[in-house]
C-alpha positions in Angstrom: 12.1 -6.7 -28.0 11.1 -3.5 -26.3 13.6 -1.6 -24.1 12.8 1.9 -25.1 10.3 2.8 -22.3 8.3 1.4 -19.5 5.5 3.6 -20.8 4.8 0.9 -23.3 4.5 -1.9 -20.8 1.4 -4.0 -20.6 -1.3 -3.3 -18.1 -1.2 -5.9 -15.4 -4.0 -8.5 -15.6 -5.3 -7.6 -12.2 -5.7 -4.0 -13.4 -7.7 -5.1 -16.4 -9.8 -7.3 -14.2 -10.4 -4.3 -11.9 -11.5 -2.1 -14.8 -14.0 -4.8 -15.9 -15.3 -5.1 -12.4 -15.8 -1.3 -12.2 -18.0 -1.3 -15.3 -21.5 -1.4 -13.6 -23.2 2.0 -13.3 -22.0 4.2 -10.5 -21.9 7.9 -9.8 -20.0 10.1 -12.3 -16.7 11.9 -12.0 -15.0 11.1 -8.6 -18.1 10.6 -6.5 -18.1 6.8 -7.1 -17.3 4.3 -4.4 -13.8 3.4 -5.8 -12.7 7.0 -6.1 -13.9 7.6 -2.5 -11.6 4.9 -1.3 -8.4 6.5 -2.5 -7.9 8.9 0.4 -8.1 6.0 2.9 -5.9 3.7 0.9 -3.1 6.2 0.5 -3.5 7.4 4.0 -2.8 3.9 5.2 0.1 3.5 2.8 1.7 6.8 3.9 0.8 6.4 7.6 -0.8 9.8 7.8 -3.9 11.6 6.5 -3.5 12.5 2.8 -5.8 13.6 0.0 -5.5 11.7 -3.3 -6.7 12.5 -6.8 -6.5 10.4 -9.9 -5.3 12.0 -13.1 -4.5 10.5 -16.5 -0.9 11.6 -17.0 2.2 12.3 -15.1 2.5 15.7 -16.7 -0.9 16.6 -15.3 0.0 15.3 -11.9 3.2 17.3 -11.8 1.7 20.5 -13.1 -1.5 20.5 -11.1 0.7 20.1 -8.0 3.1 22.8 -9.0 0.3 25.2 -9.8 -1.0 24.8 -6.3 2.4 25.2 -4.7 3.9 28.0 -6.8 2.2 31.4 -7.8 2.4 32.7 -11.3 5.0 35.2 -10.3 7.2 32.6 -8.5 9.9 30.1 -9.6 10.3 26.4 -9.2 13.8 25.1 -8.6 14.6 21.8 -10.4 17.3 20.0 -12.3 18.2 21.0 -15.8 17.3 17.5 -17.0 14.0 17.3 -15.0 11.0 16.0 -16.8 9.1 19.3 -16.1 11.9 21.1 -18.0 12.8 18.7 -20.8 9.7 16.6 -21.6 6.5 18.5 -20.7 6.4 21.0 -23.6 6.1 24.0 -21.3 3.2 22.6 -19.3 4.5 23.9 -15.9 4.4 27.4 -17.2 1.0 26.8 -18.8 -0.6 25.3 -15.6 1.0 27.9 -13.2 0.1 30.8 -15.6 3.7 31.9 -15.8 6.0 30.5 -13.1 9.6 30.3 -14.0 11.9 27.2 -13.7 15.3 27.7 -12.1 17.5 25.0 -13.5 20.3 23.4 -11.5 23.2 21.2 -12.5 23.9 17.9 -10.7 25.3 14.5 -11.7 22.6 11.9 -12.6 19.9 14.6 -12.6 20.1 14.9 -8.8 19.4 18.1 -7.0 21.8 18.8 -4.1 21.2 21.0 -1.0 24.2 23.1 -1.9 23.0 23.7 -5.4 19.6 24.8 -4.1 21.2 27.1 -1.5 23.5 28.7 -4.1 20.6 29.2 -6.5 18.5 31.0 -3.8 21.5 33.1 -2.6 22.1 34.4 -6.2 18.6 35.9 -6.3 18.2 39.4 -4.9 15.3 39.9 -2.5 13.7 42.7 -4.5 10.9 43.2 -7.0 13.2 43.0 -10.0 13.9 39.2 -9.8 11.6 36.2 -9.7 11.6 34.7 -6.2 11.8 30.9 -5.7 8.6 29.4 -4.3 9.1 25.6 -4.7 11.6 22.8 -5.2 10.8 19.9 -7.5 12.8 16.7 -7.6 12.3 13.4 -9.4 12.6 10.0 -7.7 14.0 8.0 -9.4 15.7 10.7 -11.4 15.8 11.0 -15.2 19.0 9.0 -15.1 17.8 6.3 -12.8 19.4 7.4 -9.6 17.5 7.2 -6.3 17.0 9.7 -3.5 17.2 8.1 -0.1 15.1 9.4 2.7 18.0 11.3 4.3 18.7 13.0 1.0 15.1 14.1 0.6 15.1 15.3 4.2 18.2 17.5 3.6 16.3 19.2 0.8 13.2 19.4 2.9 15.1 21.2 5.6 16.2 23.8 3.1 12.7 24.1 1.9 11.5 24.8 5.4 14.3 27.3 6.1 13.6 29.2 2.9 9.8 29.0 2.9 9.7 26.9 -0.2 7.1 24.3 -1.1 8.4 20.8 -2.0 7.2 18.6 -4.8 8.3 15.1 -5.8 7.8 13.7 -9.3 7.4 10.0 -8.6 6.9 8.7 -12.1 9.1 5.8 -11.0 8.5 6.2 -7.2 7.8 2.4 -7.0 11.2 1.6 -8.5 12.9 3.9 -6.1 11.4 2.3 -3.1 11.9 -1.2 -4.4 15.6 -0.3 -4.4 15.9 1.3 -1.0 13.3 -0.6 1.0 12.5 2.6 2.8 8.9 3.4 3.7 6.8 5.7 1.5 6.3 8.0 4.5 10.0 8.4 5.2 10.8 9.4 1.6 8.0 11.9 1.4 6.1 13.8 4.1 8.4 12.9 6.9 11.2 14.4 4.8 9.2 17.5 4.1 7.5 16.7 0.8 4.2 18.6 0.3 2.9 16.8 -2.9 3.8 13.6 -4.7 3.1 12.6 -8.3 2.7 8.8 -7.8 3.3 7.0 -11.1 1.3 3.9 -12.0 1.2 3.8 -15.8 4.9 2.8 -16.1 4.3 0.1 -13.5 1.3 -1.9 -14.6 -1.4 0.7 -14.9 -3.3 1.5 -18.0 -4.0 5.3 -17.9 -4.1 6.2 -14.2 -1.7 8.2 -12.1 -2.2 9.5 -8.6 -1.5 13.0 -7.1 -1.0 12.7 -3.4 -1.4 15.9 -1.3 0.3 15.8 2.1 -0.8 19.3 2.7 -4.5 18.3 2.7 -5.7 21.9 2.6 -4.6 22.1 -1.0 -7.2 19.5 -2.1 -10.1 21.9 -3.0 -7.9 24.1 -5.1 -6.3 21.2 -6.9 -9.7 19.6 -7.5 -10.9 22.8 -9.2 -7.7 23.1 -11.2 -8.1 19.5 -12.4 -11.6 20.2 -13.7 -10.4 23.5 -15.3 -7.6 21.7 -17.0 -9.9 19.1 -18.6 -8.7 16.2 -16.4 -11.9 15.4 -14.5 -13.0 12.3 -16.3 -16.7 11.4 -16.3 -16.0 7.8 -15.5 -13.3 8.3 -12.9 -14.0 4.9 -11.3 -12.0 3.2 -14.0 -8.9 5.1 -13.0 -9.5 4.5 -9.3 -10.0 0.8 -9.9 -6.6 0.6 -11.5 -4.8 2.4 -8.7 -6.5 0.3 -6.0 -5.7 -2.9 -7.8 -2.0 -2.0 -7.9 -2.0 -1.0 -4.2 -3.7 -4.2 -3.1 -1.1 -6.7 -1.7 1.7 -4.3 -2.7 1.4 -5.3 -6.3 3.0 -1.9 -7.2 6.1 -2.9 -5.3 6.2 -6.4 -6.7 6.0 -5.0 -10.3 8.8 -2.5 -9.6 11.0 -5.2 -8.1 10.6 -7.3 -11.2 11.6 -4.3 -13.4 14.6 -3.5 -11.2 15.8 -7.0 -11.2 15.8 -7.1 -15.0 17.8 -3.9 -15.0 20.4 -5.4 -12.7 20.8 -8.4 -15.0 21.6 -6.0 -17.9 23.9 -3.9 -15.8 25.9 -6.9 -14.8 26.4 -7.7 -18.5 28.5 -4.6 -19.1 29.8 -3.0 -15.9 32.5 -1.1 -17.7 30.0 0.6 -20.0 27.7 2.0 -17.3 27.4 5.8 -17.5 25.5 5.9 -14.1 25.0 3.4 -11.4 21.8 1.3 -12.0 19.5 2.0 -9.0 16.1 1.6 -10.6 15.0 0.3 -14.0 16.9 2.5 -16.3 20.4 1.6 -17.7 22.6 4.1 -19.5 25.4 2.5 -21.5 28.3 3.7 -23.5 27.9 2.4 -27.1 29.0 3.6 -30.4 26.6 4.2 -33.2 27.8 1.0 -34.9 27.3 -1.0 -31.7 23.8 0.4 -31.2 22.9 -0.6 -34.8 24.2 -4.1 -34.1 21.9 -4.4 -31.1 19.0 -3.1 -33.1 19.8 -5.6 -35.9 19.2 -8.4 -33.4 15.7 -7.0 -32.6 16.3 -4.8 -29.6 14.5 -1.5 -29.4 15.9 1.4 -27.3 16.7 5.1 -27.4 20.0 6.7 -28.3 20.9 9.1 -25.5 23.4 11.6 -26.7 26.7 10.9 -28.5 28.0 7.5 -27.7 25.3 6.6 -25.2 22.1 4.5 -25.3 19.3 4.2 -22.7 17.6 0.9 -21.9 14.5 0.7 -19.7 13.1 -2.5 -18.3 9.5 -3.1 -17.4 7.5 -5.2 -14.9 6.4 -7.5 -17.7 9.7 -8.1 -19.4 10.2 -11.7 -20.4 13.2 -13.5 -18.9 14.5 -14.8 -22.2 14.5 -11.2 -23.6 16.6 -10.0 -20.8 19.0 -12.9 -21.1 19.3 -12.4 -24.9 20.0 -8.7 -24.5 22.5 -9.3 -21.7 24.3 -11.7 -24.0 24.2 -9.3 -26.9 25.7 -6.5 -24.8 28.5 -8.8 -23.5 29.3 -9.9 -27.0 29.9 -6.3 -28.1 33.2 -6.3 -26.1 34.2 -9.6 -27.7 33.7 -8.3 -31.3 
């Protein structure tokens, strides 16, 4: 019973149907009819004109955006546990051709306005130190905490004051909005975000993510960078088909709500063990090595997450009986 990552979740049946429907011959790369619909679909969703590109991975979406927002001689401010620091094998430096990451502390992998201000103030304004050029945050964070629109706007205000670009890693953007109920626009461009990596693979997609540019003038540069990085697929219509299928009827939100609801069920089974509040679809629990092995012995698959902690991730396609069985097994740990 899989709880180690929503990356392993099934592709939604409607996504598979859309891929099959996209099979007939069309123009190559991103000139096809489906890819050409992305700008309009996302402009409607975000209530403003945007440019949208499909890419195959979240790492590519993050790093293509950061390469356009930060010069090789600049720095990107992010949390110490951000995906771009911990889980992308140096890709931000590779794509930007040398930009530095300035790492911040913050509970639950959240970046605070005070931490950003302090980091900027520590840097002398001379040629001997790398100057910050961008802020990158993750929503929901690597520990499952959610930025509300007001929190993003506070960071956006600092970005404007300091002349910094602002990127959001939205690998679990759907889960964040399913929790807050806020509009996509309020949590992004209205709050000062310049580019969003919009995750779909974790939420019912097969191999398609979206890079949303609220600064539309960046599109031509990012399109060239995507090609140069080897991410311009010949049959891009299959990626566009997946994204459009998940946008239709807000399926992306329905899937995220299902994953979040499963996470809440697990959280309620062990409130005293929670390391962080459960605000999306990730649950971090205190559990000894022996307790973790007892859960694995019952067929549950998950990651250890530091000494005495485990991470559970729920998915849109999780079966109700699996959730109930794991919830019962966690509750039983306290009775043993």
